[in-house]
PyMOL Python script that loads the backbone (N, CA, C, O; Angstrom):
from pymol import cmd

cmd.read_pdbstr("""\
ATOM      1  N   MET A   1       0.852  -1.176   0.000  1.00  0.00           N
ATOM      2  CA  MET A   1       0.000   0.000   0.000  1.00  0.00           C
ATOM      3  C   MET A   1       0.895   1.235   0.000  1.00  0.00           C
ATOM      4  O   MET A   1       2.000   1.219   0.542  1.00  0.00           O
ATOM      5  N   GLN A   2       0.404   2.287  -0.609  1.00  0.00           N
ATOM      6  CA  GLN A   2       1.180   3.514  -0.727  1.00  0.00           C
ATOM      7  C   GLN A   2       0.286   4.699  -0.369  1.00  0.00           C
ATOM      8  O   GLN A   2      -0.902   4.717  -0.692  1.00  0.00           O
ATOM      9  N   GLY A   3       0.877   5.688   0.305  1.00  0.00           N
ATOM     10  CA  GLY A   3       0.123   6.874   0.680  1.00  0.00           C
ATOM     11  C   GLY A   3       0.993   8.119   0.660  1.00  0.00           C
ATOM     12  O   GLY A   3       2.211   8.042   0.495  1.00  0.00           O
ATOM     13  N   THR A   4       0.346   9.268   0.831  1.00  0.00           N
ATOM     14  CA  THR A   4       1.015  10.564   0.806  1.00  0.00           C
ATOM     15  C   THR A   4       0.872  11.241   2.161  1.00  0.00           C
ATOM     16  O   THR A   4      -0.222  11.290   2.722  1.00  0.00           O
ATOM     17  N   VAL A   5       1.972  11.759   2.683  1.00  0.00           N
ATOM     18  CA  VAL A   5       1.947  12.469   3.956  1.00  0.00           C
ATOM     19  C   VAL A   5       1.130  13.758   3.791  1.00  0.00           C
ATOM     20  O   VAL A   5       1.423  14.582   2.924  1.00  0.00           O
ATOM     21  N   ILE A   6       0.095  13.922   4.639  1.00  0.00           N
ATOM     22  CA  ILE A   6      -0.756  15.109   4.577  1.00  0.00           C
ATOM     23  C   ILE A   6      -0.584  16.000   5.801  1.00  0.00           C
ATOM     24  O   ILE A   6      -1.104  17.115   5.836  1.00  0.00           O
ATOM     25  N   GLY A   7       0.142  15.515   6.803  1.00  0.00           N
ATOM     26  CA  GLY A   7       0.378  16.322   7.992  1.00  0.00           C
ATOM     27  C   GLY A   7       1.500  15.754   8.830  1.00  0.00           C
ATOM     28  O   GLY A   7       1.658  14.538   8.943  1.00  0.00           O
ATOM     29  N   VAL A   8       2.290  16.659   9.425  1.00  0.00           N
ATOM     30  CA  VAL A   8       3.407  16.279  10.293  1.00  0.00           C
ATOM     31  C   VAL A   8       3.448  17.241  11.465  1.00  0.00           C
ATOM     32  O   VAL A   8       3.281  18.448  11.292  1.00  0.00           O
ATOM     33  N   ASN A   9       3.669  16.708  12.657  1.00  0.00           N
ATOM     34  CA  ASN A   9       3.892  17.532  13.837  1.00  0.00           C
ATOM     35  C   ASN A   9       4.901  16.805  14.709  1.00  0.00           C
ATOM     36  O   ASN A   9       4.553  15.874  15.434  1.00  0.00           O
ATOM     37  N   GLY A  10       6.154  17.236  14.633  1.00  0.00           N
ATOM     38  CA  GLY A  10       7.219  16.554  15.366  1.00  0.00           C
ATOM     39  C   GLY A  10       7.411  15.154  14.817  1.00  0.00           C
ATOM     40  O   GLY A  10       7.733  14.983  13.641  1.00  0.00           O
ATOM     41  N   ASP A  11       7.214  14.144  15.667  1.00  0.00           N
ATOM     42  CA  ASP A  11       7.385  12.758  15.235  1.00  0.00           C
ATOM     43  C   ASP A  11       6.068  12.106  14.815  1.00  0.00           C
ATOM     44  O   ASP A  11       6.041  10.915  14.504  1.00  0.00           O
ATOM     45  N   ARG A  12       4.971  12.878  14.803  1.00  0.00           N
ATOM     46  CA  ARG A  12       3.664  12.338  14.416  1.00  0.00           C
ATOM     47  C   ARG A  12       3.351  12.668  12.963  1.00  0.00           C
ATOM     48  O   ARG A  12       3.591  13.782  12.498  1.00  0.00           O
ATOM     49  N   CYS A  13       2.810  11.680  12.255  1.00  0.00           N
ATOM     50  CA  CYS A  13       2.499  11.848  10.832  1.00  0.00           C
ATOM     51  C   CYS A  13       1.100  11.336  10.530  1.00  0.00           C
ATOM     52  O   CYS A  13       0.590  10.432  11.192  1.00  0.00           O
ATOM     53  N   ALA A  14       0.498  11.933   9.521  1.00  0.00           N
ATOM     54  CA  ALA A  14      -0.768  11.461   8.961  1.00  0.00           C
ATOM     55  C   ALA A  14      -0.544  11.231   7.478  1.00  0.00           C
ATOM     56  O   ALA A  14      -0.020  12.093   6.773  1.00  0.00           O
ATOM     57  N   VAL A  15      -0.951  10.044   7.010  1.00  0.00           N
ATOM     58  CA  VAL A  15      -0.768   9.655   5.613  1.00  0.00           C
ATOM     59  C   VAL A  15      -2.123   9.261   5.050  1.00  0.00           C
ATOM     60  O   VAL A  15      -2.841   8.456   5.644  1.00  0.00           O
ATOM     61  N   THR A  16      -2.469   9.829   3.905  1.00  0.00           N
ATOM     62  CA  THR A  16      -3.690   9.428   3.232  1.00  0.00           C
ATOM     63  C   THR A  16      -3.381   8.228   2.353  1.00  0.00           C
ATOM     64  O   THR A  16      -2.452   8.256   1.545  1.00  0.00           O
ATOM     65  N   ALA A  17      -4.165   7.183   2.518  1.00  0.00           N
ATOM     66  CA  ALA A  17      -3.985   5.951   1.753  1.00  0.00           C
ATOM     67  C   ALA A  17      -5.358   5.537   1.229  1.00  0.00           C
ATOM     68  O   ALA A  17      -6.179   4.992   1.967  1.00  0.00           O
ATOM     69  N   GLY A  18      -5.588   5.798  -0.030  1.00  0.00           N
ATOM     70  CA  GLY A  18      -6.919   5.546  -0.579  1.00  0.00           C
ATOM     71  C   GLY A  18      -7.895   6.567  -0.030  1.00  0.00           C
ATOM     72  O   GLY A  18      -7.663   7.772  -0.132  1.00  0.00           O
ATOM     73  N   LYS A  19      -8.986   6.092   0.552  1.00  0.00           N
ATOM     74  CA  LYS A  19     -10.003   6.995   1.090  1.00  0.00           C
ATOM     75  C   LYS A  19      -9.880   7.185   2.601  1.00  0.00           C
ATOM     76  O   LYS A  19     -10.718   7.851   3.208  1.00  0.00           O
ATOM     77  N   SER A  20      -8.857   6.613   3.207  1.00  0.00           N
ATOM     78  CA  SER A  20      -8.690   6.743   4.656  1.00  0.00           C
ATOM     79  C   SER A  20      -7.322   7.309   4.995  1.00  0.00           C
ATOM     80  O   SER A  20      -6.476   7.514   4.125  1.00  0.00           O
ATOM     81  N   ILE A  21      -7.130   7.554   6.277  1.00  0.00           N
ATOM     82  CA  ILE A  21      -5.890   8.157   6.766  1.00  0.00           C
ATOM     83  C   ILE A  21      -5.281   7.246   7.826  1.00  0.00           C
ATOM     84  O   ILE A  21      -5.987   6.716   8.684  1.00  0.00           O
ATOM     85  N   THR A  22      -3.969   7.070   7.759  1.00  0.00           N
ATOM     86  CA  THR A  22      -3.220   6.312   8.756  1.00  0.00           C
ATOM     87  C   THR A  22      -2.421   7.292   9.607  1.00  0.00           C
ATOM     88  O   THR A  22      -1.800   8.218   9.085  1.00  0.00           O
ATOM     89  N   LEU A  23      -2.443   7.080  10.920  1.00  0.00           N
ATOM     90  CA  LEU A  23      -1.736   7.947  11.870  1.00  0.00           C
ATOM     91  C   LEU A  23      -0.613   7.148  12.516  1.00  0.00           C
ATOM     92  O   LEU A  23      -0.841   6.049  13.019  1.00  0.00           O
ATOM     93  N   PHE A  24       0.594   7.694  12.503  1.00  0.00           N
ATOM     94  CA  PHE A  24       1.709   6.978  13.119  1.00  0.00           C
ATOM     95  C   PHE A  24       2.738   7.934  13.688  1.00  0.00           C
ATOM     96  O   PHE A  24       2.787   9.114  13.342  1.00  0.00           O
ATOM     97  N   ARG A  25       3.560   7.385  14.576  1.00  0.00           N
ATOM     98  CA  ARG A  25       4.668   8.107  15.198  1.00  0.00           C
ATOM     99  C   ARG A  25       5.968   7.485  14.688  1.00  0.00           C
ATOM    100  O   ARG A  25       6.112   6.263  14.660  1.00  0.00           O
ATOM    101  N   ILE A  26       6.902   8.331  14.289  1.00  0.00           N
ATOM    102  CA  ILE A  26       8.202   7.857  13.825  1.00  0.00           C
ATOM    103  C   ILE A  26       9.123   7.721  15.030  1.00  0.00           C
ATOM    104  O   ILE A  26       9.247   8.643  15.836  1.00  0.00           O
ATOM    105  N   GLU A  27       9.762   6.572  15.145  1.00  0.00           N
ATOM    106  CA  GLU A  27      10.722   6.326  16.220  1.00  0.00           C
ATOM    107  C   GLU A  27      12.118   6.501  15.642  1.00  0.00           C
ATOM    108  O   GLU A  27      12.479   5.823  14.680  1.00  0.00           O
ATOM    109  N   GLY A  28      12.901   7.398  16.214  1.00  0.00           N
ATOM    110  CA  GLY A  28      14.228   7.681  15.678  1.00  0.00           C
ATOM    111  C   GLY A  28      14.221   9.006  14.940  1.00  0.00           C
ATOM    112  O   GLY A  28      13.182   9.655  14.815  1.00  0.00           O
ATOM    113  N   ALA A  29      15.368   9.395  14.461  1.00  0.00           N
ATOM    114  CA  ALA A  29      15.522  10.706  13.821  1.00  0.00           C
ATOM    115  C   ALA A  29      15.415  10.583  12.311  1.00  0.00           C
ATOM    116  O   ALA A  29      16.411  10.357  11.623  1.00  0.00           O
ATOM    117  N   HIS A  30      14.203  10.734  11.803  1.00  0.00           N
ATOM    118  CA  HIS A  30      13.980  10.719  10.361  1.00  0.00           C
ATOM    119  C   HIS A  30      13.150  11.931   9.989  1.00  0.00           C
ATOM    120  O   HIS A  30      12.180  12.261  10.671  1.00  0.00           O
ATOM    121  N   ALA A  31      13.526  12.583   8.922  1.00  0.00           N
ATOM    122  CA  ALA A  31      12.776  13.742   8.438  1.00  0.00           C
ATOM    123  C   ALA A  31      11.701  13.261   7.476  1.00  0.00           C
ATOM    124  O   ALA A  31      11.986  12.561   6.504  1.00  0.00           O
ATOM    125  N   THR A  32      10.478  13.640   7.756  1.00  0.00           N
ATOM    126  CA  THR A  32       9.347  13.341   6.874  1.00  0.00           C
ATOM    127  C   THR A  32       8.572  14.630   6.708  1.00  0.00           C
ATOM    128  O   THR A  32       8.311  15.332   7.685  1.00  0.00           O
ATOM    129  N   GLU A  33       8.200  14.948   5.469  1.00  0.00           N
ATOM    130  CA  GLU A  33       7.503  16.197   5.189  1.00  0.00           C
ATOM    131  C   GLU A  33       6.225  15.935   4.413  1.00  0.00           C
ATOM    132  O   GLU A  33       6.064  14.891   3.780  1.00  0.00           O
ATOM    133  N   VAL A  34       5.317  16.904   4.473  1.00  0.00           N
ATOM    134  CA  VAL A  34       4.079  16.834   3.706  1.00  0.00           C
ATOM    135  C   VAL A  34       4.427  16.630   2.240  1.00  0.00           C
ATOM    136  O   VAL A  34       5.295  17.312   1.695  1.00  0.00           O
ATOM    137  N   GLY A  35       3.747  15.690   1.611  1.00  0.00           N
ATOM    138  CA  GLY A  35       3.996  15.370   0.208  1.00  0.00           C
ATOM    139  C   GLY A  35       4.849  14.136   0.000  1.00  0.00           C
ATOM    140  O   GLY A  35       4.848  13.570  -1.093  1.00  0.00           O
ATOM    141  N   ASP A  36       5.586  13.697   1.029  1.00  0.00           N
ATOM    142  CA  ASP A  36       6.395  12.485   0.902  1.00  0.00           C
ATOM    143  C   ASP A  36       5.492  11.280   0.639  1.00  0.00           C
ATOM    144  O   ASP A  36       4.360  11.225   1.120  1.00  0.00           O
ATOM    145  N   ILE A  37       6.002  10.322  -0.124  1.00  0.00           N
ATOM    146  CA  ILE A  37       5.287   9.086  -0.422  1.00  0.00           C
ATOM    147  C   ILE A  37       5.782   8.001   0.532  1.00  0.00           C
ATOM    148  O   ILE A  37       6.978   7.715   0.599  1.00  0.00           O
ATOM    149  N   ILE A  38       4.841   7.400   1.271  1.00  0.00           N
ATOM    150  CA  ILE A  38       5.146   6.350   2.249  1.00  0.00           C
ATOM    151  C   ILE A  38       4.516   5.052   1.766  1.00  0.00           C
ATOM    152  O   ILE A  38       3.376   5.050   1.303  1.00  0.00           O
ATOM    153  N   SER A  39       5.249   3.953   1.868  1.00  0.00           N
ATOM    154  CA  SER A  39       4.702   2.664   1.447  1.00  0.00           C
ATOM    155  C   SER A  39       4.951   1.598   2.501  1.00  0.00           C
ATOM    156  O   SER A  39       5.657   1.823   3.484  1.00  0.00           O
ATOM    157  N   GLU A  40       4.371   0.464   2.282  1.00  0.00           N
ATOM    158  CA  GLU A  40       4.406  -0.758   3.076  1.00  0.00           C
ATOM    159  C   GLU A  40       3.030  -0.980   3.705  1.00  0.00           C
ATOM    160  O   GLU A  40       2.019  -0.635   3.093  1.00  0.00           O
ATOM    161  N   ASN A  41       2.969  -1.540   4.895  1.00  0.00           N
ATOM    162  CA  ASN A  41       1.723  -1.978   5.515  1.00  0.00           C
ATOM    163  C   ASN A  41       1.058  -0.836   6.292  1.00  0.00           C
ATOM    164  O   ASN A  41       1.196  -0.756   7.513  1.00  0.00           O
ATOM    165  N   LEU A  42       0.351   0.030   5.602  1.00  0.00           N
ATOM    166  CA  LEU A  42      -0.272   1.203   6.231  1.00  0.00           C
ATOM    167  C   LEU A  42      -1.590   0.890   6.928  1.00  0.00           C
ATOM    168  O   LEU A  42      -2.180   1.771   7.553  1.00  0.00           O
ATOM    169  N   ASP A  43      -2.062  -0.348   6.830  1.00  0.00           N
ATOM    170  CA  ASP A  43      -3.303  -0.704   7.507  1.00  0.00           C
ATOM    171  C   ASP A  43      -3.061  -1.703   8.637  1.00  0.00           C
ATOM    172  O   ASP A  43      -3.878  -2.587   8.896  1.00  0.00           O
ATOM    173  N   ALA A  44      -1.923  -1.539   9.298  1.00  0.00           N
ATOM    174  CA  ALA A  44      -1.569  -2.358  10.460  1.00  0.00           C
ATOM    175  C   ALA A  44      -1.699  -1.502  11.716  1.00  0.00           C
ATOM    176  O   ALA A  44      -1.997  -0.310  11.631  1.00  0.00           O
ATOM    177  N   LEU A  45      -1.480  -2.098  12.859  1.00  0.00           N
ATOM    178  CA  LEU A  45      -1.429  -1.371  14.128  1.00  0.00           C
ATOM    179  C   LEU A  45      -0.167  -1.782  14.869  1.00  0.00           C
ATOM    180  O   LEU A  45       0.313  -2.906  14.720  1.00  0.00           O
ATOM    181  N   GLY A  46       0.363  -0.870  15.664  1.00  0.00           N
ATOM    182  CA  GLY A  46       1.546  -1.159  16.454  1.00  0.00           C
ATOM    183  C   GLY A  46       2.824  -0.887  15.687  1.00  0.00           C
ATOM    184  O   GLY A  46       2.835  -0.128  14.719  1.00  0.00           O
ATOM    185  N   GLN A  47       3.910  -1.522  16.136  1.00  0.00           N
ATOM    186  CA  GLN A  47       5.207  -1.272  15.509  1.00  0.00           C
ATOM    187  C   GLN A  47       5.225  -1.832  14.101  1.00  0.00           C
ATOM    188  O   GLN A  47       4.799  -2.960  13.853  1.00  0.00           O
ATOM    189  N   GLU A  48       5.725  -1.021  13.188  1.00  0.00           N
ATOM    190  CA  GLU A  48       5.734  -1.392  11.776  1.00  0.00           C
ATOM    191  C   GLU A  48       6.899  -0.678  11.098  1.00  0.00           C
ATOM    192  O   GLU A  48       7.201   0.470  11.425  1.00  0.00           O
ATOM    193  N   ARG A  49       7.544  -1.344  10.169  1.00  0.00           N
ATOM    194  CA  ARG A  49       8.593  -0.709   9.360  1.00  0.00           C
ATOM    195  C   ARG A  49       7.943  -0.232   8.068  1.00  0.00           C
ATOM    196  O   ARG A  49       7.418  -1.026   7.287  1.00  0.00           O
ATOM    197  N   LEU A  50       7.990   1.080   7.859  1.00  0.00           N
ATOM    198  CA  LEU A  50       7.467   1.678   6.640  1.00  0.00           C
ATOM    199  C   LEU A  50       8.637   2.177   5.805  1.00  0.00           C
ATOM    200  O   LEU A  50       9.775   2.199   6.273  1.00  0.00           O
ATOM    201  N   PHE A  51       8.359   2.575   4.575  1.00  0.00           N
ATOM    202  CA  PHE A  51       9.416   3.055   3.698  1.00  0.00           C
ATOM    203  C   PHE A  51       9.024   4.406   3.117  1.00  0.00           C
ATOM    204  O   PHE A  51       7.968   4.539   2.499  1.00  0.00           O
ATOM    205  N   ASN A  52       9.880   5.413   3.317  1.00  0.00           N
ATOM    206  CA  ASN A  52       9.670   6.729   2.733  1.00  0.00           C
ATOM    207  C   ASN A  52      10.316   6.692   1.344  1.00  0.00           C
ATOM    208  O   ASN A  52      11.536   6.797   1.213  1.00  0.00           O
ATOM    209  N   GLU A  53       9.488   6.543   0.319  1.00  0.00           N
ATOM    210  CA  GLU A  53      10.001   6.426  -1.044  1.00  0.00           C
ATOM    211  C   GLU A  53      10.626   7.723  -1.528  1.00  0.00           C
ATOM    212  O   GLU A  53      11.574   7.701  -2.313  1.00  0.00           O
ATOM    213  N   THR A  54      10.108   8.845  -1.071  1.00  0.00           N
ATOM    214  CA  THR A  54      10.633  10.140  -1.487  1.00  0.00           C
ATOM    215  C   THR A  54      12.078  10.311  -1.038  1.00  0.00           C
ATOM    216  O   THR A  54      12.911  10.807  -1.796  1.00  0.00           O
ATOM    217  N   ARG A  55      12.375   9.903   0.185  1.00  0.00           N
ATOM    218  CA  ARG A  55      13.719  10.080   0.764  1.00  0.00           C
ATOM    219  C   ARG A  55      14.552   8.803   0.766  1.00  0.00           C
ATOM    220  O   ARG A  55      15.703   8.803   1.204  1.00  0.00           O
ATOM    221  N   GLN A  56      13.955   7.706   0.268  1.00  0.00           N
ATOM    222  CA  GLN A  56      14.645   6.411   0.244  1.00  0.00           C
ATOM    223  C   GLN A  56      15.138   6.017   1.637  1.00  0.00           C
ATOM    224  O   GLN A  56      16.294   5.634   1.814  1.00  0.00           O
ATOM    225  N   GLN A  57      14.234   6.118   2.629  1.00  0.00           N
ATOM    226  CA  GLN A  57      14.578   5.778   4.015  1.00  0.00           C
ATOM    227  C   GLN A  57      13.587   4.778   4.581  1.00  0.00           C
ATOM    228  O   GLN A  57      12.381   4.885   4.362  1.00  0.00           O
ATOM    229  N   ARG A  58      14.108   3.811   5.307  1.00  0.00           N
ATOM    230  CA  ARG A  58      13.280   2.872   6.055  1.00  0.00           C
ATOM    231  C   ARG A  58      12.908   3.569   7.356  1.00  0.00           C
ATOM    232  O   ARG A  58      13.770   4.174   7.992  1.00  0.00           O
ATOM    233  N   LEU A  59      11.642   3.498   7.769  1.00  0.00           N
ATOM    234  CA  LEU A  59      11.163   4.167   8.980  1.00  0.00           C
ATOM    235  C   LEU A  59      10.678   3.151  10.000  1.00  0.00           C
ATOM    236  O   LEU A  59       9.882   2.269   9.678  1.00  0.00           O
ATOM    237  N   LYS A  60      11.152   3.274  11.215  1.00  0.00           N
ATOM    238  CA  LYS A  60      10.621   2.483  12.314  1.00  0.00           C
ATOM    239  C   LYS A  60       9.490   3.309  12.907  1.00  0.00           C
ATOM    240  O   LYS A  60       9.718   4.425  13.374  1.00  0.00           O
ATOM    241  N   THR A  61       8.273   2.774  12.895  1.00  0.00           N
ATOM    242  CA  THR A  61       7.113   3.553  13.310  1.00  0.00           C
ATOM    243  C   THR A  61       6.244   2.784  14.302  1.00  0.00           C
ATOM    244  O   THR A  61       6.404   1.580  14.506  1.00  0.00           O
ATOM    245  N   PHE A  62       5.333   3.516  14.901  1.00  0.00           N
ATOM    246  CA  PHE A  62       4.265   2.926  15.708  1.00  0.00           C
ATOM    247  C   PHE A  62       2.961   3.465  15.141  1.00  0.00           C
ATOM    248  O   PHE A  62       2.654   4.648  15.289  1.00  0.00           O
ATOM    249  N   ILE A  63       2.197   2.595  14.490  1.00  0.00           N
ATOM    250  CA  ILE A  63       0.926   3.005  13.887  1.00  0.00           C
ATOM    251  C   ILE A  63      -0.147   3.008  14.967  1.00  0.00           C
ATOM    252  O   ILE A  63      -0.462   1.979  15.566  1.00  0.00           O
ATOM    253  N   ALA A  64      -0.702   4.208  15.198  1.00  0.00           N
ATOM    254  CA  ALA A  64      -1.713   4.383  16.240  1.00  0.00           C
ATOM    255  C   ALA A  64      -3.114   4.013  15.751  1.00  0.00           C
ATOM    256  O   ALA A  64      -3.894   3.397  16.478  1.00  0.00           O
ATOM    257  N   ARG A  65      -3.422   4.398  14.507  1.00  0.00           N
ATOM    258  CA  ARG A  65      -4.759   4.153  13.942  1.00  0.00           C
ATOM    259  C   ARG A  65      -4.683   4.159  12.434  1.00  0.00           C
ATOM    260  O   ARG A  65      -3.781   4.759  11.850  1.00  0.00           O
ATOM    261  N   TRP A  66      -5.626   3.494  11.806  1.00  0.00           N
ATOM    262  CA  TRP A  66      -5.795   3.581  10.364  1.00  0.00           C
ATOM    263  C   TRP A  66      -7.293   3.615  10.094  1.00  0.00           C
ATOM    264  O   TRP A  66      -8.095   3.266  10.960  1.00  0.00           O
ATOM    265  N   GLY A  67      -7.665   4.033   8.900  1.00  0.00           N
ATOM    266  CA  GLY A  67      -9.077   4.174   8.571  1.00  0.00           C
ATOM    267  C   GLY A  67      -9.692   5.414   9.205  1.00  0.00           C
ATOM    268  O   GLY A  67     -10.887   5.437   9.499  1.00  0.00           O
ATOM    269  N   CYS A  68      -8.882   6.441   9.414  1.00  0.00           N
ATOM    270  CA  CYS A  68      -9.297   7.644  10.138  1.00  0.00           C
ATOM    271  C   CYS A  68      -9.846   8.721   9.210  1.00  0.00           C
ATOM    272  O   CYS A  68      -9.632   8.699   7.998  1.00  0.00           O
ATOM    273  N   SER A  69     -10.554   9.655   9.813  1.00  0.00           N
ATOM    274  CA  SER A  69     -11.054  10.834   9.101  1.00  0.00           C
ATOM    275  C   SER A  69     -10.031  11.961   9.217  1.00  0.00           C
ATOM    276  O   SER A  69      -9.076  11.871   9.988  1.00  0.00           O
ATOM    277  N   ARG A  70     -10.242  13.015   8.446  1.00  0.00           N
ATOM    278  CA  ARG A  70      -9.364  14.183   8.521  1.00  0.00           C
ATOM    279  C   ARG A  70      -9.456  14.843   9.894  1.00  0.00           C
ATOM    280  O   ARG A  70      -8.451  15.335  10.407  1.00  0.00           O
ATOM    281  N   ALA A  71     -10.646  14.860  10.494  1.00  0.00           N
ATOM    282  CA  ALA A  71     -10.810  15.452  11.824  1.00  0.00           C
ATOM    283  C   ALA A  71      -9.997  14.687  12.870  1.00  0.00           C
ATOM    284  O   ALA A  71      -9.396  15.298  13.754  1.00  0.00           O
ATOM    285  N   MET A  72      -9.976  13.362  12.776  1.00  0.00           N
ATOM    286  CA  MET A  72      -9.168  12.553  13.699  1.00  0.00           C
ATOM    287  C   MET A  72      -7.676  12.833  13.497  1.00  0.00           C
ATOM    288  O   MET A  72      -6.915  12.900  14.462  1.00  0.00           O
ATOM    289  N   ALA A  73      -7.270  12.996  12.242  1.00  0.00           N
ATOM    290  CA  ALA A  73      -5.866  13.295  11.942  1.00  0.00           C
ATOM    291  C   ALA A  73      -5.472  14.635  12.517  1.00  0.00           C
ATOM    292  O   ALA A  73      -4.390  14.766  13.091  1.00  0.00           O
ATOM    293  N   ASP A  74      -6.326  15.635  12.375  1.00  0.00           N
ATOM    294  CA  ASP A  74      -6.036  16.962  12.909  1.00  0.00           C
ATOM    295  C   ASP A  74      -5.877  16.911  14.435  1.00  0.00           C
ATOM    296  O   ASP A  74      -4.990  17.558  14.991  1.00  0.00           O
ATOM    297  N   THR A  75      -6.733  16.147  15.098  1.00  0.00           N
ATOM    298  CA  THR A  75      -6.635  15.995  16.550  1.00  0.00           C
ATOM    299  C   THR A  75      -5.321  15.312  16.924  1.00  0.00           C
ATOM    300  O   THR A  75      -4.624  15.765  17.832  1.00  0.00           O
ATOM    301  N   TYR A  76      -4.981  14.231  16.232  1.00  0.00           N
ATOM    302  CA  TYR A  76      -3.744  13.488  16.488  1.00  0.00           C
ATOM    303  C   TYR A  76      -2.515  14.382  16.312  1.00  0.00           C
ATOM    304  O   TYR A  76      -1.554  14.284  17.076  1.00  0.00           O
ATOM    305  N   LEU A  77      -2.552  15.244  15.309  1.00  0.00           N
ATOM    306  CA  LEU A  77      -1.424  16.122  15.022  1.00  0.00           C
ATOM    307  C   LEU A  77      -1.444  17.396  15.872  1.00  0.00           C
ATOM    308  O   LEU A  77      -0.515  18.201  15.793  1.00  0.00           O
ATOM    309  N   GLY A  78      -2.481  17.588  16.675  1.00  0.00           N
ATOM    310  CA  GLY A  78      -2.566  18.754  17.540  1.00  0.00           C
ATOM    311  C   GLY A  78      -2.911  20.015  16.781  1.00  0.00           C
ATOM    312  O   GLY A  78      -2.461  21.100  17.149  1.00  0.00           O
ATOM    313  N   GLN A  79      -3.693  19.895  15.736  1.00  0.00           N
ATOM    314  CA  GLN A  79      -4.043  21.062  14.918  1.00  0.00           C
ATOM    315  C   GLN A  79      -5.479  21.479  15.130  1.00  0.00           C
ATOM    316  O   GLN A  79      -5.939  22.443  14.519  1.00  0.00           O
TER     317      GLN A  79
END
""", "prot")
cmd.dss("prot")
cmd.show_as("cartoon", "prot")
cmd.util.cbc("prot")
cmd.orient("prot")
């Protein structure tokens, strides 16, 4: 699965994948920006290794939720 980063706040990210949004926290020092393309298992929960195709970086993440609305993403990102 592949998605596009639509929001970032510190180590928290929101990625749109199809018609839903996945929310995750990046563990470690990786730069991710709005517009980056993220792939791998975006519909999982818990610790997951994702791949930032834009930056060619493997990301160690913790997926908090998937199948979310934009309002849930805004809350997660503190916006």
